C-alpha positions, 0 to 999 in steps of 0.5 A, a space after each residue: 750741451 746746446 748752442 746759442 744764436 743771437 743777433 741784434 741790429 740798426 735796422 730790421 734785418 732777417 737772420 735766415 742765413 746765421 740760423 741755417 748755418 746753426 741749424 746744420 750743427 743740429 745732427 748733434 744738438 738734436 733735442 728740439 730748437 726754437 727761435 724769437 724775433 722781436 717786433 717792437 714790444 711783440 715777439 714771434 716765438 717758434 719752438 719744436 722739440 724735433 730736431 732743426 735738421 728734421 723740424 718743418 718749422 725750421 725749413 720756414 724759419 730759414 725761408 722765410 725773411 722775418 726782419 728784426 732788431 733782435 733774435 735768439 734762436 737755440 739748438 738743444 741737447 739735452 742735459 736736464 729735463 726731457 725732451 719735450 715742448 716745455 722744455 725747449 729754448 728759448 723761454 719768454 716772460 713778461 716783466 713790466 709790460 715787456 716780453 723777455 726772451 731767454 736761451 741758455 747753454 750750460 749744465 747747472 748742477 744743484 740750482 733750486 732757488 727759491 722761487 715766487 710770485 709770478 714767474 716759476 719754471 713750466 718744464 724741468 730744466 735748469 736753464 727755465 728755472 735761471 731765467 725765472 730766478 733772473 726775472 724775480 731778482 730784476 723785479 725786485 731790484 727795480 720799479 719800473 724798466 730801467 736803463 740798459 746800464 742799470 739793467 746791465 749793472 743789476 746783471 752782473 751782480 746777479 749772473 755770478 750766483 748761477 754761474 757758481 753752479 756750473 756753465 752758464 752762457 746765455 742771451 737774454 732780450 726785451 727788445 731794446 738790447 741784446 745781452 750775452 754772457 759766456 761763462 765758457 764759450 761764446 764769440 761774437 761779430 760785428 758786421 758794418 760797412 764795407 760789408 764783406 762776402 761770408 762763407 758758412 763754416 758748416 755748409 756750403 752757402 755763402 752770401 754777399 752782404 755788400 749787395 744786401 745792406 746799406 751802408 748805414 746797416 750795423 749787425 751784431 751776432 752771437 753764437 756759441 762756435 763762430 758760424 761762418 769762416 774768414 770773418 773777425 769773430 771774437 772770443 768772450 772771456 770767461 765771465 764776460 757779459 757784453 750788451 749790444 745795442 743798434 747792432 754795436 757793442 756797449 
């Protein structure tokens, strides 16, 4: 299956260190990668159907310090849908005048919900179908952008349906918060003062965050598997939905 990376921060932060750790794992997850950076209401979305270990786009992301409050990244190991640009995560849709970005790790068997209106998949993955269905149901549940608490309650009601069809680990953001749902495997970590030294688990690269972050900075990182060694990663319970706002779990 695929692997996910999400970041939520209280001040715009770059994700070069964590993305480098994720891209290292693309030897197995070689069927494309993508990453989305929210900047207020705007989104910078980079996708490539080539491996993040080989893509020139991935090299740009590793070395270009794009700062964002919410980031979603994905490396793909295809289970449904051919290896193609239109099947590369993250996927993005507009709802209530805001962009929504979504990435999924899992395999939904026989998940073919009835879709109508503006939300239809461009590619042929179970993941994009799931996003279209979620957007459709959110639009039916609310007339305008609801509060983060209301959105979390609605998502809690909706997610069991696709989860019944298979593994449904996901990251979702509208630029205001980051929602993470772990049905089988997802971990999270919060970095805050006093910041410590971190080392990637799969590559000989480390960083001393104490020299780079202000004492008021807070960053939450979500990943399929812990990206660093020696940091207090927490494993999400099966079926757990967690929301991060301003670098903290809510």
